[in-house]
N, C-alpha and C positions, 0 to 999 in steps of 0.2 A: 369317422367314418369319413367324411369331406378330405380332411386329411390324406388318410391315406389313398383316395383316388387322384387328386391334386400331384402327391408326386409320385403316384404312377403315369401320372399324364404326364409330368413333365419331365422322366427315365425316358419315356417315347420317343418326344417331342425332341429331345436333344440325346437322345439312342443313336446309338449306328445302322448301318442296316441292318447287320446280323441281329441286335439287340428288338429292332422292329418288327421283326419276320418272328424271329420265338413269341414276343406278344401278341404280334395275329392269330402264330397259333393256339397258341393259350387260351386266347380272346373265343378263334371259335372254339373252342374243345368247349372250354364249360357252357355259354350259349348250347352249344346239339346235345350235351346233358341235363342244363337246365329247362328245354321244351322239348326232352324226351321224356324228364320226369311229368314235366307239367300233363302232356298228354297220354299218359300214363294212370294220371290220375280221372280227366275225363272220358278213361276208355278206349281210345282209340290203340289200334295196332299201327305198332311201331313208330318209326320217329321220323316223322314226313318234310322235317331239316334234314338231316343226316342223308335219307333217299335222294332230294334237291339234289344234294353239292357233291355226292357221293359220283363216282363215272362204272357206268353200265358195260357189258362189253356189248352188250347187244347194240348194234348198231343202228337197228328199226325206234331205239329208246335212247340213244345219245344221239340225233338229228334231233327229239323233240327237245333234249338239255343241253347244248352242247359244249356250255360257259360249265362241264364238269370237268372236261379237255383240262383248264386251272385246278378251276376250285376241289379238287380231288386231293391235289399236295397238301392242304389248311386244315384236311377233317386228318380225325384218327378214330380208332376201332378202341383204341385205352388208353388208360395211364402209362403202362410197362411204355407202351408202342409211341408216346408222346411224349414224354422222357428222355429213350433212348434216343429218338431224333431229333433231340433239340439239345441234345447233351455232345451227341457229335458236331450238327450243324455250330453250336456256339467254338467246338475248339476247331471244325477243320476250315470252319468260314471267316474269320481269326487272322487264320491263317493266312487266306487269298487274301483277303484285302492287305494284305503286308504290299503283297508284289502284283494285284490289283484295286482300279476303284473299284470305289464301293458298286455303283450305279449296273459294272459289272458281273460280281457278281448277283443282281440282282436279275436282271437277265441269264447268267446258267440258272441257278433255280427255276425260275419260269420258265426256261424254253427245254431246261432240262423234264422239269414234270410235265409238259408238253409232247413230249417221242417219248416219255416215258407209258405216257395215256396212248398213247397211237399206236406203240409197240404190245401193252397188252389188248389193246380192241383186234388189232392185226391177227394178235394171236387166239385170242379164242374162236373169230370168226376162217382161223386157217387151217392149226390143226387137230387134226383127228380125236387127240386126246381133250381135251379140251373145247367145242362144239358143242356140244349134250350138255356142259356148264354155264349155270346162268347164275354171275361175277359180279362182287363190283370193286370195287376200287375206292382206296384210300391211303393217305399217307404223305409224309415230306417227305419221304427215303430218292427217289425220284428224281428230286433236285440238289440231293446232299451229292449223291453219288454222281452228279456233272460236275461239282463241284470239285468233290474229288478226285475224278478220274485228270480233270481239266488241268488243277492244278502237278496232279500225278507227270503228264502228258509234259509240263512245262519244267520244270526242276527234278524226275524224277530219282533225281540221289540224294534230292533233301533228304534227311535224319530227322529223324520224332524220338523223343527220349519218352520211353515205355515206361510207369514204376514197376520193377520186380524181374524188367526186362533187359532192361536198355538200350543203347542208341539202333536205332530200322528205320532203315532206308524207307521212303514213301511208295516205293514203286512194289514193294514186298506190302506194304499193307491192303496200295489196291488191287493187290494180285490176288491175297487172302479175300478181299469180302466179294471179289469177281466169283472166285475160285468157289465159296459157299453157295454164291447164289446159284453158280451151274446144279452144281452137284444136289439141292434140294429143291431141285423143278418137280421130280414128280411127289417128294412128301407130306401137299399140303396145299396151297399159298404158292402155284404157281406164277397167277398172277401177276403175283407181287413180285416175285424172283423175276417175273420178265421183264417189269416196270421198270426195274431197276439199274437192268442191261440196257436198256433204251436211254434213260438217261447216262449209264457211263458212254454209252455210243454219241447222242450230244457232243459232251465233255470231253471227249478225245479229236472229234472233229473238227471243235470250234476252235482248241489248240493247234493240232497238229496242221490243220490249212491255214492259219492264218497265219505257222510262218513258209508257208511254201507259198502264197500266194499273194498279190496283189487284192481289195476289196472291190477297186473303182473298176482294175487292169488284169484279170488274173490268167489271161494269154498275150498281157506283155512283149513276151521275151520271144516264146513260142514259132513265131511266122519270124523274128528278126531270122536276115538273111547277116550270112557271116562273110566276112573275105579270104577269098580260095589265097591270097596271097599272105606272109606271113615275113612280122620283118625281125630280127635278135638284134642283140644292143648291150653289148657290157658297160655296164654304171663302175663311175670310181667312185663311188658316193659306197662306202661300207652300211653296210646292213645294220640296222639297226638291233641291240641284244634284247633275246627273250626277257620279259619283266620277271623279279622276281614274285617272291608269293606274296610278300609284305606289300607289295607294290597296285596286285593285281587283290588287291583285300582293301586295301584303301581304295581301288577307286570302285569295288562295289559296295564299297559302305558312300560313297556322292551318290553312287548314281540309289540307293536304297535310301537317303535321304532326300533327292531328291522327288521317288513315286512316297513319299511322305507327307510332301508339302503340295505336290503339285500331279498325282495320283500316275499310273502307269506309260497311259498313252502321251504325256510331256515328253517322253525321252526321242531320243533322235535315231534313227532308224539302227545307229552301229552300236549306241549304249543300248538296244534292244538285242542286235545279234549278239553282244557282248555278254547278258546275261543271260541269253541263251544259253550260248557254247558253253559257262561257266555248269548254271545249272545239272547239264549232261556228265559232269565230271564226274 
């Protein structure tokens, strides 16, 4: 038994950020159900630990336990719920860290969870169809959707090979997930689907505006005066020929190798722009 725990501890310590998130979700799931079973043996009603960490739709209840805006993203309502979320996190998370530093994946997971939770609370206190319901929210799906949509926004035409289907572009997969959440809103899990859309919204905005504005000064070019005078000239230098596909691929490989060694933030502005343009093709 000690060997098993030692192996688990070793895998957690030296695992990637994706593996750490998976370990944490599994640990919280097991702890939740162990405490629930223990509570049942002592005749208590409900699972106090589950209630303590899940996100309530009521604003008054949320203000009493604000930590639930994050903790609900590590809770799950059942084994199948946990299994599907972690399988999806494993595949899409590992693809994400191929292009961004691990710290960014954790940021997307946590902020996607927060955005999803805020959309959930807002919806249950704004939309008439939901106001009379007393709901709670659990699940990692909001954070995972933020990762998926962020990655899709960055390189929409990246292709995944799916068994029995073949190659499918990332934007098609993302569109299917978003559409499913929209059409299933009236089917009984409106809070969960709305939270997914909140996470997706964060993922889109985080990548889209990353390429539109400078974080330090997003308006640096807005009020820049342009000279009314224009000067034209002819250059005697010949235009540089367009790179061949093999040259483009070679440059992509060099950039990806640089990302794997030092992370996405180590790239120059030109390299980031080049990679972004290639992802749009």
